[in-house]
N, CA, C and O atoms as a DFTB+ gen file, in Angstrom:
804 C
 N C O
     1  1     -39.169     185.245     142.507
     2  2     -38.218     184.861     141.470
     3  2     -38.435     183.008     141.465
     4  3     -38.464     182.334     140.435
     5  1     -38.546     182.546     142.660
     6  2     -38.964     181.232     142.605
     7  2     -40.259     180.908     142.224
     8  3     -40.439     179.905     141.534
     9  1     -41.163     181.590     142.561
    10  2     -42.565     181.641     141.934
    11  2     -42.724     181.706     140.698
    12  3     -43.421     180.895     140.088
    13  1     -42.026     182.798     140.077
    14  2     -41.766     182.861     138.642
    15  2     -41.332     181.636     137.850
    16  3     -41.966     181.198     136.890
    17  1     -40.192     181.113     138.326
    18  2     -39.624     179.867     137.793
    19  2     -40.594     178.899     137.833
    20  3     -40.812     178.370     136.743
    21  1     -41.340     178.450     138.902
    22  2     -42.377     177.441     138.898
    23  2     -43.623     177.660     137.844
    24  3     -44.180     176.816     137.142
    25  1     -43.855     178.959     137.955
    26  2     -44.867     179.213     136.877
    27  2     -44.486     179.040     135.427
    28  3     -45.321     178.703     134.587
    29  1     -43.066     179.301     135.102
    30  2     -42.501     179.147     133.700
    31  2     -42.547     177.651     133.622
    32  3     -43.173     177.145     132.690
    33  1     -41.906     176.839     134.568
    34  2     -41.908     175.425     134.405
    35  2     -43.411     174.747     134.153
    36  3     -43.600     173.909     133.271
    37  1     -44.254     175.137     134.880
    38  2     -45.583     174.764     134.875
    39  2     -46.368     174.932     133.406
    40  3     -47.119     174.117     132.871
    41  1     -45.969     176.205     132.941
    42  2     -46.459     176.660     131.669
    43  2     -45.690     175.582     130.502
    44  3     -46.257     175.109     129.517
    45  1     -44.546     175.393     130.827
    46  2     -43.825     174.518     129.762
    47  2     -44.245     173.066     129.902
    48  3     -44.219     172.346     128.903
    49  1     -44.653     172.566     131.145
    50  2     -45.223     171.187     131.089
    51  2     -46.622     171.171     130.689
    52  3     -47.115     170.122     130.276
    53  1     -47.349     172.310     130.781
    54  2     -48.712     172.312     130.250
    55  2     -48.648     172.283     128.840
    56  3     -49.376     171.481     128.253
    57  1     -47.805     173.118     128.119
    58  2     -47.731     173.029     126.753
    59  2     -47.052     171.678     126.231
    60  3     -47.291     171.311     125.081
    61  1     -46.301     171.012     126.972
    62  2     -45.729     169.659     126.476
    63  2     -46.893     168.761     126.544
    64  3     -47.207     168.069     125.576
    65  1     -47.568     168.746     127.695
    66  2     -48.765     167.805     127.847
    67  2     -49.854     168.063     126.753
    68  3     -50.517     167.121     126.322
    69  1     -50.035     169.343     126.305
    70  2     -51.022     169.478     125.347
    71  2     -50.402     169.011     123.930
    72  3     -51.084     168.495     123.044
    73  1     -49.231     169.223     123.850
    74  2     -48.477     168.603     122.526
    75  2     -48.664     167.206     122.403
    76  3     -49.004     166.688     121.340
    77  1     -48.457     166.582     123.435
    78  2     -48.406     164.988     123.638
    79  2     -49.943     164.633     123.409
    80  3     -50.146     163.718     122.611
    81  1     -50.948     165.178     123.945
    82  2     -52.157     164.789     123.878
    83  2     -52.559     165.064     122.414
    84  3     -53.221     164.152     121.921
    85  1     -52.320     166.065     121.648
    86  2     -52.705     166.284     120.336
    87  2     -51.891     165.308     119.467
    88  3     -52.433     164.891     118.443
    89  1     -50.780     164.945     119.736
    90  2     -50.046     163.942     118.976
    91  2     -50.695     162.530     119.114
    92  3     -50.819     161.737     118.180
    93  1     -51.096     162.318     120.410
    94  2     -51.677     160.932     120.540
    95  2     -53.000     160.905     119.885
    96  3     -53.416     159.906     119.298
    97  1     -53.670     162.028     119.989
    98  2     -55.196     162.078     119.213
    99  2     -54.913     161.889     117.839
   100  3     -55.695     161.138     117.256
   101  1     -53.887     162.435     117.100
   102  2     -53.624     162.461     115.748
   103  2     -53.253     160.954     115.397
   104  3     -53.645     160.414     114.363
   105  1     -52.490     160.347     116.315
   106  2     -52.012     158.781     116.058
   107  2     -53.477     157.958     116.096
   108  3     -53.787     157.130     115.240
   109  1     -54.204     158.277     117.078
   110  2     -55.504     157.531     117.017
   111  2     -56.330     157.663     115.834
   112  3     -56.914     156.726     115.290
   113  1     -56.351     159.038     115.413
   114  2     -57.096     159.171     114.144
   115  2     -56.520     158.453     112.942
   116  3     -57.280     157.915     112.137
   117  1     -55.135     158.425     112.781
   118  2     -54.399     157.879     111.627
   119  2     -54.716     156.351     111.833
   120  3     -55.064     155.711     110.841
   121  1     -54.610     155.655     113.182
   122  2     -54.694     154.399     113.129
   123  2     -56.168     153.862     112.909
   124  3     -56.356     152.773     112.367
   125  1     -57.177     154.643     113.338
   126  2     -58.476     154.295     113.034
   127  2     -58.840     154.329     111.353
   128  3     -59.486     153.468     110.755
   129  1     -58.348     155.343     110.876
   130  2     -58.387     155.449     109.334
   131  2     -57.796     154.174     108.712
   132  3     -58.393     153.462     107.904
   133  1     -56.525     153.963     109.192
   134  2     -55.808     152.761     108.610
   135  2     -56.685     151.391     108.965
   136  3     -56.799     150.519     108.104
   137  1     -57.208     151.266     110.079
   138  2     -58.129     150.015     110.308
   139  2     -59.269     149.960     109.454
   140  3     -59.665     148.878     109.018
   141  1     -59.853     151.087     109.166
   142  2     -61.039     151.311     108.210
   143  2     -60.716     150.846     106.799
   144  3     -61.505     150.237     106.077
   145  1     -59.351     151.230     106.449
   146  2     -58.955     150.852     105.077
   147  2     -58.785     149.463     105.056
   148  3     -59.226     148.844     104.088
   149  1     -58.283     148.937     105.862
   150  2     -57.916     147.357     106.051
   151  2     -59.074     146.541     106.060
   152  3     -59.057     145.424     105.545
   153  1     -60.191     147.068     106.669
   154  2     -61.400     146.477     106.711
   155  2     -62.140     146.458     105.424
   156  3     -62.808     145.490     105.062
   157  1     -61.995     147.631     104.695
   158  2     -62.497     147.780     103.366
   159  2     -61.829     146.846     102.412
   160  3     -62.499     146.206     101.601
   161  1     -60.544     146.749     102.482
   162  2     -59.737     145.971     101.558
   163  2     -60.076     144.479     101.828
   164  3     -60.196     143.728     100.859
   165  1     -60.251     143.967     103.205
   166  2     -60.669     142.591     103.491
   167  2     -62.003     142.327     102.807
   168  3     -62.178     141.321     102.120
   169  1     -62.924     143.235     103.006
   170  2     -64.360     143.123     102.605
   171  2     -64.345     142.788     101.031
   172  3     -64.964     141.861     100.508
   173  1     -63.447     143.801     100.319
   174  2     -63.319     143.611      98.887
   175  2     -62.833     142.396      98.494
   176  3     -63.388     141.849      97.541
   177  1     -61.774     141.783      99.113
   178  2     -61.203     140.521      98.629
   179  2     -62.313     139.585      98.999
   180  3     -62.499     138.733      98.131
   181  1     -63.105     139.499     100.042
   182  2     -63.974     138.566     100.386
   183  2     -65.187     138.603      99.321
   184  3     -65.691     137.551      98.927
   185  1     -65.641     139.897      98.864
   186  2     -66.488     139.823      97.852
   187  2     -66.161     139.249      96.555
   188  3     -66.959     138.577      95.900
   189  1     -64.898     139.544      96.174
   190  2     -64.358     139.013      95.060
   191  2     -64.104     137.415      95.102
   192  3     -64.371     136.737      94.109
   193  1     -63.643     136.904      96.142
   194  2     -63.776     135.468      96.385
   195  2     -65.068     134.941      96.318
   196  3     -65.259     133.930      95.641
   197  1     -65.922     135.445      96.883
   198  2     -67.330     134.858      96.821
   199  2     -67.846     134.999      95.384
   200  3     -68.586     134.119      94.944
   201  1     -67.506     136.044      94.629
   202  2     -68.072     136.181      93.363
   203  2     -67.383     135.280      92.357
   204  3     -68.019     134.880      91.382
   205  1     -65.970     134.901      92.563
   206  2     -65.338     133.983      91.689
   207  2     -65.845     132.543      91.906
   208  3     -66.017     131.726      91.002
   209  1     -66.084     132.318      93.339
   210  2     -66.545     130.982      93.482
   211  2     -67.907     130.570      93.260
   212  3     -68.271     129.396      93.191
   213  1     -68.696     131.657      93.145
   214  2     -70.281     131.399      93.001
   215  2     -70.698     131.376      91.498
   216  3     -71.888     131.340      91.184
   217  1     -69.611     131.398      90.500
   218  2     -70.075     131.555      89.103
   219  2     -69.148     130.736      88.335
   220  3     -67.943     130.774      88.585
   221  1     -69.658     129.953      87.360
   222  2     -68.750     129.364      86.206
   223  2     -68.533     130.323      85.257
   224  3     -67.638     130.060      84.454
   225  1     -69.158     131.455      85.116
   226  2     -69.072     132.355      83.853
   227  2     -67.930     133.266      84.201
   228  3     -68.000     134.171      85.032
   229  1     -66.792     132.924      83.437
   230  2     -65.523     133.694      83.590
   231  2     -65.660     135.117      83.333
   232  3     -65.087     135.931      84.056
   233  1     -66.507     135.529      82.180
   234  2     -66.511     136.919      81.773
   235  2     -67.202     137.580      82.839
   236  3     -66.848     138.733      83.082
   237  1     -68.154     137.055      83.546
   238  2     -68.955     137.678      84.684
   239  2     -67.951     137.832      85.789
   240  3     -67.874     138.952      86.294
   241  1     -67.213     136.933      86.217
   242  2     -66.355     136.956      87.265
   243  2     -65.221     137.954      87.149
   244  3     -64.870     138.678      88.081
   245  1     -64.691     137.947      85.987
   246  2     -63.643     138.959      85.735
   247  2     -64.088     140.335      85.648
   248  3     -63.434     141.219      86.202
   249  1     -65.234     140.611      84.943
   250  2     -65.788     142.033      84.952
   251  2     -66.139     142.469      86.337
   252  3     -65.833     143.600      86.715
   253  1     -66.791     141.592      87.139
   254  2     -67.252     141.983      88.447
   255  2     -66.016     142.104      89.340
   256  3     -66.068     142.947      90.236
   257  1     -65.017     141.435      89.217
   258  2     -63.725     141.573      89.863
   259  2     -63.056     142.975      89.577
   260  3     -62.542     143.596      90.507
   261  1     -63.062     143.395      88.488
   262  2     -62.486     144.708      87.998
   263  2     -63.488     145.878      88.608
   264  3     -63.015     146.937      89.020
   265  1     -64.791     145.627      88.631
   266  2     -65.641     146.680      89.147
   267  2     -65.388     146.922      90.584
   268  3     -65.343     148.056      91.060
   269  1     -65.215     145.783      91.298
   270  2     -65.054     145.878      92.615
   271  2     -63.631     146.449      93.135
   272  3     -63.455     147.143      94.136
   273  1     -62.691     146.008      92.246
   274  2     -61.276     146.690      92.461
   275  2     -61.328     147.967      92.144
   276  3     -60.943     148.764      93.000
   277  1     -61.712     148.372      91.113
   278  2     -61.943     149.940      90.799
   279  2     -62.494     150.653      91.891
   280  3     -61.903     151.654      92.299
   281  1     -63.608     150.251      92.450
   282  2     -64.371     150.929      93.503
   283  2     -63.596     151.031      94.788
   284  3     -63.560     152.037      95.495
   285  1     -62.961     149.864      95.029
   286  2     -62.018     149.973      96.223
   287  2     -60.916     150.715      96.322
   288  3     -60.650     151.139      97.446
   289  1     -60.103     151.021      95.312
   290  2     -59.053     151.821      95.173
   291  2     -59.215     153.114      94.496
   292  3     -58.298     153.931      94.571
   293  1     -60.443     153.425      93.745
   294  2     -60.633     154.689      93.145
   295  2     -60.189     154.686      91.659
   296  3     -60.170     155.702      90.964
   297  1     -59.820     153.399      91.221
   298  2     -59.292     153.374      89.772
   299  2     -60.249     153.822      88.677
   300  3     -61.445     153.700      88.943
   301  1     -59.938     154.291      87.559
   302  2     -60.942     154.696      86.674
   303  2     -60.974     153.605      85.643
   304  3     -62.038     153.548      85.026
   305  1     -59.987     152.660      85.285
   306  2     -60.128     151.614      84.377
   307  2     -59.348     150.514      84.821
   308  3     -58.214     150.752      85.236
   309  1     -59.752     149.405      84.802
   310  2     -59.145     148.069      84.977
   311  2     -59.214     147.107      83.788
   312  3     -60.201     147.028      83.057
   313  1     -58.163     146.423      83.651
   314  2     -57.927     145.534      82.583
   315  2     -57.229     144.274      83.042
   316  3     -56.484     144.251      84.021
   317  1     -57.538     143.119      82.207
   318  2     -56.898     141.862      82.421
   319  2     -56.355     141.386      81.179
   320  3     -57.142     141.173      80.257
   321  1     -55.256     141.209      81.036
   322  2     -54.600     140.581      79.737
   323  2     -53.958     139.178      80.082
   324  3     -53.438     139.003      81.184
   325  1     -53.995     138.329      79.267
   326  2     -53.516     136.880      79.374
   327  2     -52.588     136.579      78.054
   328  3     -52.698     136.986      76.898
   329  1     -51.682     135.758      78.641
   330  2     -50.694     135.214      77.512
   331  2     -51.366     134.035      76.770
   332  3     -51.928     133.119      77.370
   333  1     -51.270     134.118      75.428
   334  2     -51.807     132.951      74.506
   335  2     -50.712     132.168      74.301
   336  3     -49.767     132.551      73.610
   337  1     -50.761     130.836      74.973
   338  2     -49.476     129.956      74.967
   339  2     -49.239     129.547      73.614
   340  3     -48.081     129.226      73.348
   341  1     -50.106     129.493      72.698
   342  2     -50.036     129.119      71.330
   343  2     -48.984     129.921      70.567
   344  3     -48.105     129.309      69.961
   345  1     -49.018     131.115      70.562
   346  2     -48.168     132.008      69.758
   347  2     -47.398     132.951      70.637
   348  3     -46.657     133.793      70.129
   349  1     -47.559     132.831      72.060
   350  2     -46.767     133.699      72.980
   351  2     -47.283     135.086      72.777
   352  3     -46.412     135.950      72.882
   353  1     -48.469     135.499      72.518
   354  2     -48.956     136.815      72.421
   355  2     -49.782     137.109      73.498
   356  3     -50.277     136.213      74.183
   357  1     -49.999     138.448      73.732
   358  2     -50.848     138.916      74.829
   359  2     -52.246     139.390      74.322
   360  3     -52.429     140.271      73.482
   361  1     -53.243     138.633      74.996
   362  2     -54.612     139.109      74.562
   363  2     -55.223     139.825      75.747
   364  3     -54.942     139.633      76.929
   365  1     -56.172     140.745      75.212
   366  2     -57.072     141.499      76.146
   367  2     -58.159     140.669      76.513
   368  3     -58.896     140.281      75.607
   369  1     -58.403     140.307      77.749
   370  2     -59.447     139.366      78.397
   371  2     -60.557     139.932      79.047
   372  3     -61.615     139.303      79.062
   373  1     -60.453     141.186      79.663
   374  2     -61.602     141.812      80.325
   375  2     -61.112     143.337      80.640
   376  3     -59.936     143.698      80.695
   377  1     -62.132     144.059      80.811
   378  2     -61.938     145.337      81.141
   379  2     -63.113     146.031      81.762
   380  3     -64.241     145.631      81.475
   381  1     -62.946     147.050      82.600
   382  2     -64.045     147.617      83.252
   383  2     -63.690     149.214      83.545
   384  3     -62.619     149.398      84.123
   385  1     -64.369     150.227      83.254
   386  2     -64.150     151.582      83.606
   387  2     -64.517     152.420      82.424
   388  3     -65.275     152.063      81.523
   389  1     -63.834     153.698      82.527
   390  2     -64.366     154.618      81.537
   391  2     -63.973     154.384      80.119
   392  3     -64.488     155.063      79.231
   393  1     -63.142     153.518      79.871
   394  2     -62.812     152.901      78.564
   395  2     -63.665     151.837      78.151
   396  3     -63.933     151.681      76.959
   397  1     -64.097     151.119      79.013
   398  2     -65.069     149.963      78.718
   399  2     -66.277     149.997      79.528
   400  3     -66.398     149.172      80.433
   401  1     -67.203     150.875      79.300
   402  2     -68.399     151.006      80.219
   403  2     -69.388     150.078      80.157
   404  3     -70.328     150.065      80.952
   405  1     -69.210     149.102      79.045
   406  2     -70.226     147.969      78.960
   407  2     -69.313     146.706      79.180
   408  3     -68.096     146.803      79.022
   409  1     -69.879     145.577      79.530
   410  2     -69.369     144.356      79.786
   411  2     -68.586     143.845      78.441
   412  3     -69.029     143.920      77.295
   413  1     -67.430     143.355      78.806
   414  2     -66.705     142.840      77.609
   415  2     -66.577     141.206      77.803
   416  3     -66.450     140.661      78.900
   417  1     -66.627     140.619      76.704
   418  2     -66.703     139.115      76.823
   419  2     -65.609     138.528      75.781
   420  3     -65.244     139.168      74.795
   421  1     -65.127     137.240      76.113
   422  2     -64.060     136.655      75.246
   423  2     -62.794     137.486      75.240
   424  3     -62.611     138.562      75.810
   425  1     -61.818     136.677      74.369
   426  2     -60.464     137.150      74.493
   427  2     -60.173     137.935      73.092
   428  3     -60.493     137.394      72.033
   429  1     -59.575     139.192      73.108
   430  2     -59.160     139.803      71.954
   431  2     -57.645     139.986      71.782
   432  3     -56.953     140.430      72.698
   433  1     -57.141     139.629      70.571
   434  2     -55.623     139.759      70.457
   435  2     -55.220     141.294      70.465
   436  3     -55.955     142.213      70.101
   437  1     -53.897     141.412      70.954
   438  2     -53.522     142.718      71.000
   439  2     -52.064     142.516      70.036
   440  3     -51.616     141.421      69.696
   441  1     -51.517     143.742      69.731
   442  2     -50.209     143.761      68.860
   443  2     -49.006     143.379      69.775
   444  3     -47.886     143.352      69.265
   445  1     -49.177     143.063      71.182
   446  2     -48.044     142.820      71.864
   447  2     -47.700     141.352      71.948
   448  3     -48.537     140.456      72.058
   449  1     -46.419     141.191      71.888
   450  2     -45.926     139.871      72.268
   451  2     -45.497     139.544      73.789
   452  3     -45.368     140.513      74.537
   453  1     -45.321     138.558      74.179
   454  2     -44.867     138.473      75.598
   455  2     -43.686     139.100      75.729
   456  3     -42.793     138.908      74.903
   457  1     -43.508     140.050      76.936
   458  2     -42.431     140.736      77.202
   459  2     -42.300     142.127      76.586
   460  3     -41.369     142.875      76.884
   461  1     -43.339     142.477      75.647
   462  2     -43.599     143.682      75.123
   463  2     -44.609     144.492      75.944
   464  3     -45.581     143.983      76.504
   465  1     -44.303     145.781      75.968
   466  2     -45.239     146.825      76.755
   467  2     -45.114     146.548      78.078
   468  3     -44.292     145.730      78.492
   469  1     -45.973     147.250      78.890
   470  2     -45.864     147.187      80.349
   471  2     -46.268     145.817      80.795
   472  3     -45.571     145.151      81.560
   473  1     -47.543     145.362      80.243
   474  2     -48.119     144.158      80.585
   475  2     -47.083     143.080      80.447
   476  3     -46.890     142.224      81.310
   477  1     -46.341     143.180      79.165
   478  2     -45.372     142.094      79.057
   479  2     -44.317     142.059      79.872
   480  3     -43.898     140.989      80.313
   481  1     -43.721     143.326      80.190
   482  2     -42.632     143.426      81.189
   483  2     -43.048     142.713      82.555
   484  3     -42.379     141.867      83.147
   485  1     -44.271     143.218      82.932
   486  2     -44.847     142.623      84.192
   487  2     -44.786     141.060      84.163
   488  3     -44.303     140.459      85.123
   489  1     -45.230     140.454      83.163
   490  2     -45.411     139.090      82.879
   491  2     -43.984     138.386      82.927
   492  3     -43.678     137.450      83.666
   493  1     -43.171     139.020      81.992
   494  2     -41.807     138.327      81.819
   495  2     -40.892     138.470      83.215
   496  3     -40.162     137.560      83.609
   497  1     -41.035     139.668      83.856
   498  2     -40.223     139.702      85.059
   499  2     -40.921     139.271      86.365
   500  3     -40.303     139.340      87.427
   501  1     -42.151     138.844      86.316
   502  2     -42.901     138.325      87.510
   503  2     -43.009     139.492      88.544
   504  3     -42.994     139.239      89.748
   505  1     -43.105     140.645      88.122
   506  2     -43.113     141.753      89.317
   507  2     -44.179     142.718      89.088
   508  3     -44.576     142.978      87.952
   509  1     -44.675     143.282      90.193
   510  2     -45.642     144.337      90.208
   511  2     -44.933     145.535      89.960
   512  3     -43.725     145.592      90.189
   513  1     -45.608     146.562      89.486
   514  2     -45.037     147.749      89.305
   515  2     -46.107     148.908      89.426
   516  3     -47.241     148.798      88.959
   517  1     -45.633     150.070      90.117
   518  2     -46.552     151.330      90.099
   519  2     -45.736     152.535      89.563
   520  3     -44.657     152.977      89.958
   521  1     -46.536     152.939      88.566
   522  2     -45.893     154.187      87.689
   523  2     -46.746     155.321      87.885
   524  3     -47.965     155.286      87.714
   525  1     -46.026     156.429      88.283
   526  2     -46.702     157.742      88.559
   527  2     -47.435     158.273      87.325
   528  3     -48.599     158.670      87.280
   529  1     -46.380     158.198      86.152
   530  2     -46.764     158.891      84.923
   531  2     -46.338     158.034      83.846
   532  3     -45.132     157.891      83.645
   533  1     -47.231     157.421      83.100
   534  2     -47.193     156.512      81.945
   535  2     -46.333     157.301      80.935
   536  3     -45.420     156.709      80.359
   537  1     -46.567     158.564      80.696
   538  2     -45.909     159.105      79.538
   539  2     -44.358     159.310      79.746
   540  3     -43.673     159.786      78.841
   541  1     -43.853     158.959      80.897
   542  2     -42.481     159.120      81.311
   543  2     -41.716     157.631      81.401
   544  3     -40.546     157.529      81.769
   545  1     -42.436     156.644      81.062
   546  2     -41.952     155.412      81.157
   547  2     -42.028     154.640      79.832
   548  3     -43.092     154.402      79.261
   549  1     -40.947     154.308      79.433
   550  2     -40.711     153.686      78.018
   551  2     -41.277     152.306      77.780
   552  3     -41.458     151.819      76.664
   553  1     -41.544     151.713      78.951
   554  2     -42.220     150.347      78.854
   555  2     -43.685     150.581      78.298
   556  3     -44.224     149.588      77.809
   557  1     -44.299     151.606      78.311
   558  2     -45.731     151.699      78.103
   559  2     -45.904     151.843      76.503
   560  3     -45.381     152.757      75.865
   561  1     -46.592     150.968      76.013
   562  2     -46.888     150.959      74.556
   563  2     -48.452     151.078      74.271
   564  3     -49.299     150.336      74.767
   565  1     -48.669     152.007      73.495
   566  2     -50.280     152.324      73.325
   567  2     -50.638     151.234      72.345
   568  3     -49.901     150.976      71.394
   569  1     -51.784     150.587      72.578
   570  2     -52.332     149.675      71.797
   571  2     -53.846     150.254      71.583
   572  3     -54.299     151.104      72.349
   573  1     -54.540     149.768      70.564
   574  2     -56.004     150.268      70.312
   575  2     -56.880     150.218      71.431
   576  3     -57.808     151.022      71.522
   577  1     -56.643     149.230      72.406
   578  2     -57.454     149.132      73.542
   579  2     -57.102     150.040      74.768
   580  3     -57.749     150.052      75.815
   581  1     -56.046     150.763      74.517
   582  2     -55.554     151.519      75.661
   583  2     -55.933     153.097      75.262
   584  3     -56.359     153.407      74.149
   585  1     -55.717     154.006      76.309
   586  2     -56.101     155.268      76.098
   587  2     -54.952     156.261      76.375
   588  3     -54.246     156.048      77.361
   589  1     -54.693     157.379      75.552
   590  2     -53.887     158.213      75.584
   591  2     -53.875     159.062      77.091
   592  3     -52.877     159.592      77.579
   593  1     -55.131     159.047      77.637
   594  2     -55.511     159.801      78.786
   595  2     -54.891     159.084      80.056
   596  3     -54.746     159.782      81.060
   597  1     -54.540     157.847      80.100
   598  2     -53.896     157.111      81.363
   599  2     -52.840     157.748      81.667
   600  3     -52.052     158.088      80.785
   601  1     -52.621     158.039      83.019
   602  2     -51.378     158.568      83.426
   603  2     -50.780     157.566      84.588
   604  3     -49.646     157.109      84.446
   605  1     -51.518     157.261      85.659
   606  2     -51.035     156.329      86.820
   607  2     -51.324     155.093      86.426
   608  3     -52.279     154.921      85.669
   609  1     -50.564     154.037      86.863
   610  2     -51.111     152.581      86.660
   611  2     -50.331     151.797      87.564
   612  3     -49.173     152.053      87.896
   613  1     -51.051     150.787      87.963
   614  2     -50.487     149.565      88.794
   615  2     -50.601     148.260      87.883
   616  3     -51.692     147.908      87.434
   617  1     -49.502     147.607      87.649
   618  2     -49.477     146.364      87.002
   619  2     -49.143     145.264      87.824
   620  3     -48.133     145.433      88.506
   621  1     -49.815     144.021      87.954
   622  2     -49.427     143.054      88.741
   623  2     -49.628     141.718      87.915
   624  3     -50.579     141.568      87.149
   625  1     -48.587     140.696      88.149
   626  2     -48.733     139.565      87.279
   627  2     -49.789     138.568      87.887
   628  3     -50.050     138.508      89.088
   629  1     -50.279     137.905      87.046
   630  2     -51.281     136.767      87.384
   631  2     -50.471     135.443      87.495
   632  3     -50.035     134.914      86.472
   633  1     -50.286     134.956      88.608
   634  2     -49.391     133.704      88.802
   635  2     -50.168     132.543      89.264
   636  3     -50.906     132.693      90.238
   637  1     -50.086     131.401      88.674
   638  2     -50.656     130.096      89.176
   639  2     -49.289     129.110      89.250
   640  3     -48.691     128.676      88.266
   641  1     -48.950     128.868      90.635
   642  2     -47.918     128.022      90.729
   643  2     -46.560     128.737      90.363
   644  3     -46.208     129.747      90.972
   645  1     -45.794     128.172      89.330
   646  2     -44.802     128.690      88.790
   647  2     -44.902     129.513      87.522
   648  3     -43.968     130.162      87.050
   649  1     -46.145     129.424      87.005
   650  2     -46.474     130.069      85.819
   651  2     -47.150     131.380      85.977
   652  3     -48.017     131.582      86.827
   653  1     -46.683     132.351      85.046
   654  2     -47.397     133.646      84.945
   655  2     -48.233     133.538      83.760
   656  3     -47.736     133.303      82.659
   657  1     -49.608     133.716      83.958
   658  2     -50.468     133.538      82.948
   659  2     -50.990     134.939      82.181
   660  3     -51.596     135.003      81.112
   661  1     -50.601     135.958      82.991
   662  2     -51.107     137.194      82.268
   663  2     -50.887     138.310      83.557
   664  3     -50.269     138.044      84.588
   665  1     -51.549     139.634      83.244
   666  2     -51.318     140.557      84.039
   667  2     -52.673     141.318      84.348
   668  3     -53.583     141.308      83.519
   669  1     -52.785     141.976      85.560
   670  2     -53.934     142.792      85.922
   671  2     -53.504     144.167      86.061
   672  3     -52.527     144.393      86.775
   673  1     -54.090     145.096      85.486
   674  2     -53.686     146.460      85.442
   675  2     -54.900     147.486      85.858
   676  3     -56.078     147.220      85.618
   677  1     -54.526     148.530      86.425
   678  2     -55.501     149.408      86.991
   679  2     -54.915     150.833      86.619
   680  3     -53.716     151.065      86.771
   681  1     -55.749     151.728      86.155
   682  2     -55.321     152.964      85.539
   683  2     -55.956     154.216      86.309
   684  3     -56.890     153.987      87.078
   685  1     -55.532     155.435      86.155
   686  2     -56.095     156.729      86.616
   687  2     -55.607     157.755      85.935
   688  3     -54.399     157.786      85.700
   689  1     -56.484     158.811      85.483
   690  2     -56.075     159.836      84.871
   691  2     -55.279     160.912      85.462
   692  3     -54.891     161.860      84.779
   693  1     -55.014     160.791      86.761
   694  2     -54.232     161.759      87.650
   695  2     -52.913     161.202      87.690
   696  3     -52.824     159.976      87.754
   697  1     -51.826     161.934      87.660
   698  2     -50.561     161.627      87.893
   699  2     -50.250     161.362      89.363
   700  3     -50.589     162.177      90.221
   701  1     -49.607     160.228      89.666
   702  2     -49.202     159.891      90.936
   703  2     -50.433     159.601      91.900
   704  3     -50.448     159.941      93.083
   705  1     -51.370     158.993      91.308
   706  2     -52.617     158.701      92.110
   707  2     -52.549     157.437      93.239
   708  3     -53.034     157.431      94.370
   709  1     -51.783     156.367      92.554
   710  2     -51.629     155.253      93.311
   711  2     -50.697     155.107      94.545
   712  3     -49.621     155.699      94.462
   713  1     -50.960     154.386      95.706
   714  2     -50.062     154.220      96.845
   715  2     -49.549     152.631      96.823
   716  3     -49.935     151.722      96.088
   717  1     -48.630     152.613      97.795
   718  2     -48.280     151.158      98.091
   719  2     -49.250     150.293      98.545
   720  3     -49.257     149.101      98.237
   721  1     -50.288     150.953      99.446
   722  2     -51.347     150.129      99.929
   723  2     -52.311     149.545      98.730
   724  3     -52.850     148.440      98.804
   725  1     -52.462     150.508      97.528
   726  2     -53.226     150.091      96.462
   727  2     -52.479     148.920      95.706
   728  3     -53.113     147.999      95.190
   729  1     -51.075     149.005      95.664
   730  2     -50.356     148.043      94.978
   731  2     -50.630     146.624      95.772
   732  3     -50.961     145.645      95.103
   733  1     -50.516     146.537      96.957
   734  2     -50.637     145.493      97.779
   735  2     -52.121     144.782      97.497
   736  3     -52.248     143.570      97.321
   737  1     -53.206     145.727      97.483
   738  2     -54.416     145.247      97.276
   739  2     -54.621     144.582      95.823
   740  3     -55.252     143.544      95.628
   741  1     -54.050     145.275      94.942
   742  2     -53.995     144.785      93.395
   743  2     -53.500     143.485      93.396
   744  3     -54.157     142.584      92.875
   745  1     -52.240     143.242      94.006
   746  2     -51.481     142.024      94.187
   747  2     -52.438     140.850      94.664
   748  3     -52.581     139.809      94.024
   749  1     -53.012     141.110      95.745
   750  2     -53.855     140.160      96.376
   751  2     -55.047     139.625      95.561
   752  3     -55.482     138.474      95.599
   753  1     -55.509     140.657      94.811
   754  2     -56.691     140.443      93.953
   755  2     -56.256     139.745      92.738
   756  3     -57.002     138.963      92.147
   757  1     -55.027     140.021      92.343
   758  2     -54.555     139.311      91.240
   759  2     -54.332     137.904      91.309
   760  3     -54.499     137.143      90.356
   761  1     -53.877     137.499      92.678
   762  2     -53.783     136.056      92.827
   763  2     -54.969     135.425      92.925
   764  3     -54.967     134.226      92.646
   765  1     -56.075     135.976      93.281
   766  2     -57.396     135.315      93.076
   767  2     -58.057     135.264      91.729
   768  3     -58.849     134.391      91.372
   769  1     -57.676     136.228      91.060
   770  2     -58.113     136.289      89.409
   771  2     -57.440     135.148      88.803
   772  3     -58.058     134.379      88.067
   773  1     -56.030     134.979      89.114
   774  2     -55.288     133.915      88.616
   775  2     -55.843     132.543      88.791
   776  3     -55.888     131.703      87.893
   777  1     -56.313     132.358      90.163
   778  2     -56.899     131.029      90.450
   779  2     -58.200     130.811      89.806
   780  3     -58.482     129.720      89.310
   781  1     -59.080     131.911      89.795
   782  2     -60.422     131.886      89.022
   783  2     -60.139     131.503      87.569
   784  3     -60.813     130.604      87.065
   785  1     -59.174     132.133      86.850
   786  2     -58.881     131.753      85.430
   787  2     -58.437     130.245      85.285
   788  3     -58.959     129.465      84.489
   789  1     -57.497     129.957      86.076
   790  2     -56.987     128.577      86.055
   791  2     -58.291     127.570      86.135
   792  3     -58.615     126.714      85.312
   793  1     -58.884     127.894      87.262
   794  2     -60.093     126.832      87.480
   795  2     -61.232     126.839      86.267
   796  3     -61.777     125.815      85.856
   797  1     -61.470     128.059      85.814
   798  2     -62.096     128.083      84.418
   799  2     -61.606     127.152      83.219
   800  3     -62.251     126.468      82.424
   801  1     -60.293     127.359      83.366
   802  2     -59.632     126.512      82.017
   803  2     -59.848     124.885      82.498
   804  3     -59.482     123.969      81.760
């Protein structure tokens, strides 16, 4: 009976040791993946910083930034919208993705005033937002430059000092595609975009 008890105890200890080893291995895998993502994000930010600093061509800088951002987080469309201080309207400034496969240049007015639509809400409230399904959010207003097929979105304000000069937005046609990690990267890149736009001005 004593030998049986020892055998049972040893079996339990072996099973527990194996479970802990598997758990540790899984944690190592997760942490390795997390570090790889952080490295990719840092490299993306560095490339964007380099791109913005190496050219005086704002159109090139913005379109290249959106291309790098889309690639980094798997977004299908990226857009930058700016507030026109003259009439307080929102202008479409740059886009890259399935809606805008060719390079866009210059500013184009939209039907939105500051505070209207999701971009306007982001600018007015100075807050980033991640929406799982645009069709269920009343802040989303379809404009000629937008698409009915957009489902997920991240919108972040472009801030220079105390002023919000616009918004950066990324889209995906899959519901619930974006994560908080994606939001953090969009916010960080938005800060660099705002600086680049301000410097160009």
